[in-house]
C-alpha positions in Angstrom: 11.7 6.4 -12.1 9.5 3.3 -10.7 9.6 4.9 -7.2 8.2 8.3 -8.8 5.4 6.1 -10.4 4.6 4.6 -7.2 4.5 8.1 -5.6 1.8 9.1 -8.1 0.0 5.7 -7.7 -0.2 6.3 -3.9 -0.9 10.0 -4.2 -3.8 9.4 -6.5 -5.0 6.7 -4.1 -4.9 8.9 -1.0 -6.2 12.2 -2.2 -9.7 11.4 -1.1 -8.6 10.6 2.4 -6.4 13.6 2.6 -9.2 15.9 1.5 -11.9 14.0 3.4 -13.1 17.0 5.4 -13.8 19.5 2.4 -15.1 16.5 0.2 -17.5 15.6 3.2 -18.6 19.1 3.3 -19.0 19.4 -0.4 -20.8 16.2 -1.1 -22.5 15.5 2.2 -21.1 12.0 2.8 -20.9 10.0 6.0 -17.9 8.3 7.7 -19.3 5.1 6.5 -19.5 6.1 3.0 -16.0 7.7 3.2 -14.8 4.3 4.6 -16.3 2.5 1.7 -15.1 4.7 -1.2 -11.5 4.8 0.2 -11.5 1.2 1.0 -13.9 -1.5 -0.2 -15.1 0.0 -3.6 -11.6 1.1 -4.6 -10.1 -2.4 -3.4 -12.8 -4.5 -5.0 -11.4 -3.4 -8.6 -7.8 -2.8 -7.6 -7.2 -6.4 -6.2 -9.0 -8.5 -8.6 -8.0 -6.8 -11.8 -4.4 -7.1 -10.7 -4.3 -10.8 -11.3 -5.1 -11.0 -15.0 -2.9 -7.9 -15.5 0.0 -9.8 -13.7 -0.5 -12.8 -15.6 -0.5 -10.9 -18.9 2.6 -8.7 -17.8 4.5 -12.0 -17.1 4.1 -12.8 -20.8 4.3 -9.3 -22.4 6.3 -6.3 -21.7 6.0 -5.2 -18.1 7.0 -1.8 -18.9 4.3 -1.2 -21.4 1.7 -2.5 -18.9 2.9 -0.2 -16.3 2.8 2.8 -18.7 -0.8 2.1 -19.8 -1.8 1.5 -16.4 -0.3 4.8 -15.2 -2.1 6.9 -17.9 -5.4 5.2 -17.0 -5.4 5.8 -13.3 -4.1 9.4 -13.8 -7.1 10.2 -16.2 -9.5 8.6 -13.7 -8.0 10.8 -10.9 -8.8 13.8 -12.8 -12.4 12.5 -13.3 -12.7 12.3 -9.5 -12.6 16.1 -9.4 -15.5 16.3 -11.7 -17.7 14.4 -9.5 -21.0 16.1 -8.6 -22.4 13.5 -6.1 -21.2 10.4 -4.2 -22.3 8.0 -7.0 -20.1 9.7 -9.5 -17.2 9.8 -7.1 -17.6 6.0 -6.5 -17.4 5.3 -10.3 -14.3 7.5 -10.8 -12.6 5.8 -7.8 -13.4 2.3 -9.2 -11.7 3.4 -12.5 -8.6 4.6 -10.4 -8.5 1.1 -8.9 -8.6 -0.6 -12.3 -5.6 1.5 -13.6 -3.6 1.1 -10.4 -4.0 -2.6 -10.5 -1.3 -2.6 -13.3 1.1 -0.3 -11.3 3.0 -2.3 -8.5 3.2 -5.9 -9.5 5.1 -5.2 -12.8 7.4 -2.9 -10.8 8.2 -5.6 -8.3 9.2 -7.9 -11.2 11.3 -5.3 -13.1 13.3 -4.7 -9.8 13.8 -8.3 -9.0 15.2 -8.8 -12.5 17.4 -5.7 -12.2 19.1 -6.4 -8.8 20.6 -9.6 -7.3 19.1 -11.0 -4.3 21.5 -9.6 -1.9 20.6 -6.0 -3.1 16.9 -6.4 -3.6 15.9 -5.5 0.1 17.4 -2.1 -0.4 16.0 -1.8 -3.9 12.6 -2.8 -2.8 13.0 -0.3 0.2 13.8 2.5 -2.1 10.9 1.5 -4.4 8.5 1.3 -1.5 9.3 5.0 -0.4 6.5 5.7 -2.9 3.7 5.3 -0.3 5.3 7.6 2.3 6.3 10.1 -0.4 3.0 10.0 -2.2 1.1 10.5 1.1 3.4 13.3 2.2 3.2 15.1 -1.2 -0.5 14.4 -1.3 -1.0 16.0 2.1 1.3 19.0 1.4 0.3 19.5 -2.3 -3.3 18.4 -2.0 -4.1 20.3 1.1 -2.4 23.5 -0.1 -4.3 23.6 -3.3 -7.5 22.8 -1.6 -6.9 25.6 0.9 -6.0 28.0 -1.7 -8.7 27.1 -4.4 -10.9 24.1 -4.1 -10.8 20.4 -3.2 -11.2 19.5 -7.0 -8.1 21.3 -8.2 -5.6 18.8 -6.8 -7.3 16.0 -8.6 -7.0 17.8 -12.0 -3.3 18.7 -11.4 -2.1 15.4 -10.2 -4.1 13.7 -12.9 -2.3 15.7 -15.7 1.1 15.0 -14.1 0.4 11.3 -14.2 -0.4 11.2 -17.8 2.8 12.9 -18.7 4.6 10.4 -16.4 3.1 7.4 -18.3 4.8 8.7 -21.5 8.1 9.0 -19.8 7.9 5.5 -18.3 7.5 4.0 -21.8 10.5 6.1 -23.1 12.9 5.7 -20.2 12.5 2.4 -18.3 14.3 -0.5 -19.9 12.8 -4.0 -19.9 15.1 -6.3 -18.0 15.9 -9.9 -19.0 13.6 -12.4 -16.9 15.4 -14.4 -14.4 18.8 -13.0 -15.1 20.0 -13.2 -11.4 18.3 -16.6 -10.7 20.1 -20.0 -10.6 18.5 -21.3 -13.9 17.7 -18.4 -16.3 14.5 -19.0 -18.2 13.1 -17.6 -21.2 9.7 -16.0 -21.3 9.2 -17.2 -24.9 9.3 -20.9 -23.9 5.7 -22.0 -24.2 6.2 -25.3 -22.7 7.5 -23.9 -19.5 4.7 -21.3 -19.0 2.1 -21.9 -16.4 -1.5 -21.3 -17.1 -3.5 -18.6 -15.3 -5.1 -21.1 -12.9 -1.8 -23.0 -12.3 -0.1 -19.8 -11.3 -2.8 -19.1 -8.8 -3.0 -22.5 -7.4 0.9 -22.6 -7.2 0.8 -19.5 -5.0 -2.0 -20.5 -2.7 -1.0 -24.0 -2.6 2.4 -22.9 -0.9 1.4 -22.5 2.7 4.5 -20.2 3.4 3.4 -17.8 0.7 -0.2 -17.9 1.7 0.4 -17.1 5.4 2.9 -14.3 4.2 0.0 -12.6 2.3 -2.3 -13.2 5.1 0.1 -11.6 7.7 0.6 -8.6 5.2 -3.0 -8.2 5.0 -3.5 -7.9 8.6 -0.7 -5.3 8.8 -2.1 -3.5 6.0 -5.5 -3.4 7.8 -3.7 -1.2 10.3 -1.9 1.0 7.8 -5.0 1.9 5.7 -7.4 2.0 8.7 -5.1 4.6 10.3 -3.9 6.6 7.3 -7.4 6.9 5.6 -8.8 8.6 8.7 -5.8 10.3 10.3 -6.2 13.6 8.6 -10.0 13.7 9.3 -9.2 12.6 13.0 -6.6 15.4 13.4 -8.8 18.0 12.0 -12.1 17.0 13.5 -11.0 15.8 17.0 -7.7 17.4 17.6 -8.3 20.9 16.2 -5.8 20.7 13.4 -6.3 23.2 10.5 -5.9 22.2 6.7 -2.9 24.6 6.4 -1.3 22.8 9.5 -1.9 19.5 8.0 -0.3 20.6 4.7 3.1 21.2 6.6 3.3 19.1 9.9 1.3 16.0 9.2 2.9 15.8 5.6 6.3 16.0 7.3 5.4 13.3 9.8 4.3 11.0 7.1 7.2 11.6 4.7 9.8 11.2 7.4 8.1 8.6 9.6 7.0 6.0 6.9 9.9 6.8 4.5 12.4 6.1 7.3 10.6 2.8 8.3 10.5 1.5 4.8 14.1 2.3 4.1 15.4 1.0 7.4 13.3 -2.1 6.9 15.0 -2.6 3.5 18.6 -2.5 5.0 17.7 -4.7 7.9 16.4 -7.6 5.7 19.4 -7.3 3.4 21.6 -7.5 6.6 19.8 -10.3 8.4 17.5 -11.9 5.8 20.3 -13.6 3.5 21.5 -15.8 6.3 18.3 -16.3 8.1 15.1 -16.2 6.1 12.8 -16.1 9.2 14.0 -12.5 9.6 11.7 -11.6 6.8 8.9 -12.4 9.3 10.3 -11.8 12.9 11.4 -8.2 12.1 7.7 -7.1 11.1 6.3 -8.9 14.0 8.7 -7.0 16.6 7.9 -3.8 14.9 4.2 -4.0 15.2 4.4 -5.0 18.9 6.5 -2.0 19.5 4.2 0.3 17.7 1.0 -0.5 19.7 1.6 1.6 22.8 2.5 4.7 20.6 -0.7 4.2 18.5 -2.8 4.2 21.7 -1.0 7.3 22.9 -1.7 9.0 19.5 -5.5 8.3 19.7 -5.6 9.4 23.3 -3.7 12.6 23.1 -5.5 15.9 23.9 -3.6 18.2 21.5 -2.8 17.8 17.8 0.9 18.5 18.5 1.3 15.7 20.9 -0.8 13.3 18.8 1.4 14.1 15.8 4.7 13.3 17.7 3.4 10.0 19.1 2.0 9.2 15.6 5.5 9.4 14.1 6.6 6.1 15.7 3.6 4.0 14.5 4.2 5.4 11.1 7.8 4.2 11.1 7.2 0.9 12.7 3.9 0.0 10.7 5.8 0.3 7.4 8.6 -2.2 8.2 6.4 -5.3 6.9 6.2 -4.1 3.5 9.7 -4.4 2.1 10.1 -7.5 4.0 7.2 -9.4 2.7 7.5 -8.3 -0.8 11.3 -9.1 -1.0 10.7 -12.5 0.5 7.9 -13.5 -1.8 9.7 -12.2 -5.0 12.7 -14.3 -3.9 10.7 -17.5 -3.4 8.7 -17.7 -6.7 9.7 -18.7 -10.2 11.1 -15.7 -12.2 8.4 -16.3 -14.8 5.7 -15.8 -12.2 6.9 -12.7 -10.3 4.3 -10.4 -11.7 1.3 -12.5 -11.0 2.9 -13.6 -7.6 3.3 -9.8 -6.6 -0.5 -9.3 -7.9 -1.6 -12.3 -5.8 0.2 -10.9 -2.6 -1.4 -7.5 -3.3 -4.7 -9.1 -3.8 -4.7 -10.6 -0.2 -2.8 -7.7 1.3 -5.0 -5.1 -0.2 -8.4 -6.9 -0.1 -7.9 -7.3 3.8 -6.1 -4.1 4.4 -7.3 -1.5 1.8 -10.7 -3.2 1.5 -11.6 -3.8 5.0 -9.3 -1.5 7.3 -11.0 2.0 6.2 -14.4 0.3 6.0 -14.1 -1.0 9.5 -13.0 2.1 11.1 -15.7 4.3 9.2 -18.4 1.8 10.3 -17.1 1.7 13.9 -17.1 5.5 14.0 -20.7 5.6 12.8 -21.7 2.9 15.4 -20.2 4.8 18.3 -21.6 8.3 17.3 -24.9 7.8 19.3 -22.7 7.1 22.5 -19.8 9.1 22.1 -20.7 12.1 19.8 -17.7 14.2 18.5 -15.3 11.4 19.8 -16.9 8.7 17.7 -13.9 8.5 15.3 -11.7 8.2 18.3 -13.4 5.2 19.5 -13.2 3.8 15.9 -9.6 4.1 16.0 -9.3 2.3 19.3 -11.2 -0.5 18.0 -8.2 -1.0 15.4 -5.8 -1.7 18.2 -6.3 -5.5 18.5 -5.2 -6.0 15.0 -1.5 -5.0 16.0 -1.4 -8.2 18.0 -3.4 -10.4 15.5 -0.8 -9.2 12.6 2.3 -9.8 14.9 1.0 -13.3 15.8 0.6 -14.0 12.1 4.1 -13.0 11.3 5.5 -15.1 14.1 3.5 -18.2 12.6 5.1 -17.2 9.3 8.7 -17.3 10.8 7.9 -20.7 12.3 6.8 -22.1 8.8 10.1 -20.6 7.3 12.3 -22.1 10.0 10.6 -25.5 9.7 11.0 -25.5 5.8 14.7 -24.5 6.0 15.5 -27.4 8.4 13.8 -29.9 6.3 16.1 -31.0 3.4 13.1 -32.2 1.3 11.4 -28.7 1.6 14.6 -27.0 1.1 
């Protein structure tokens, strides 16, 4: 059920990117404006609202917070379909970001208190199938409806489904006991042990390992969102793919590629992470290095069929970092601070990745337009390539910090 909510969360988030071409044609917006509305404007509210929401959820019912948030972002998604100009679409997207801020962090905490440590990697992997499934369904469902009717219709339909799901979450999902699988179970009702809002934030960023984990994830997410928010537009504009073909073949590539990467990552970290915590960082680092040549091949390919085949490898490998980092952070923090810790992780991850990734690619595309014309977006995606190496180096730094902490008795 939590995975389905995440599917809707990501589907709502990605609809504008998936329908970028018809929205651009209908509202007359540029690549830079598209990058800001799918990235910076959305992330500005999504990231910062998540912190107070996470702190509140750690002290109240996480299921109720999730249910209310799902209803809010779904209603705002329907409002996106009503936008008559760019400004109205910006406001509606910001409202979607406010609602989605209460979606993922409470789910992380619910899962962590439902499964023991040795099973959390797989559980997080299953939950994190939400993004690939949401993207795939968004492409197939959104593109098909847009091709048959109008680009506004998918927003109305998905919004209505989300409101109904919000009611089902409240009725179906149980609230687990906090810290039930941790060495020293704690009571959320003990006021003397509760951290203040400021203490929770200082405790997270004051821990260098957690801060570097968030930074490395942000760099990896920069790639993920910079690529995914422009992939459909790139395939259609520069590779000649039609909307009907996007609805089938791109949807399959996203669903299978990202989904397999996330699930395999969960299994790998359950296999290697229990005995060697550094694996939570070395596995993502290796995956990013391996993905880079295939990403460059995707951008350079002369036909959409070849480009899509090559894209499947980065879609698989780019996704490995997510279950690894989330599982690591949730296992390192106090059970009473799991929601806000998840929110702080997402703050850094999405402020860098979601906020800056698409914005960077959109601005790069407009920058290269006078020099490269119709291939400007191709050059914008080439500019994304160095971030693969930056993200891999950050994960190797994280692995070194984890090994150093594990070998120090005082730190352990």
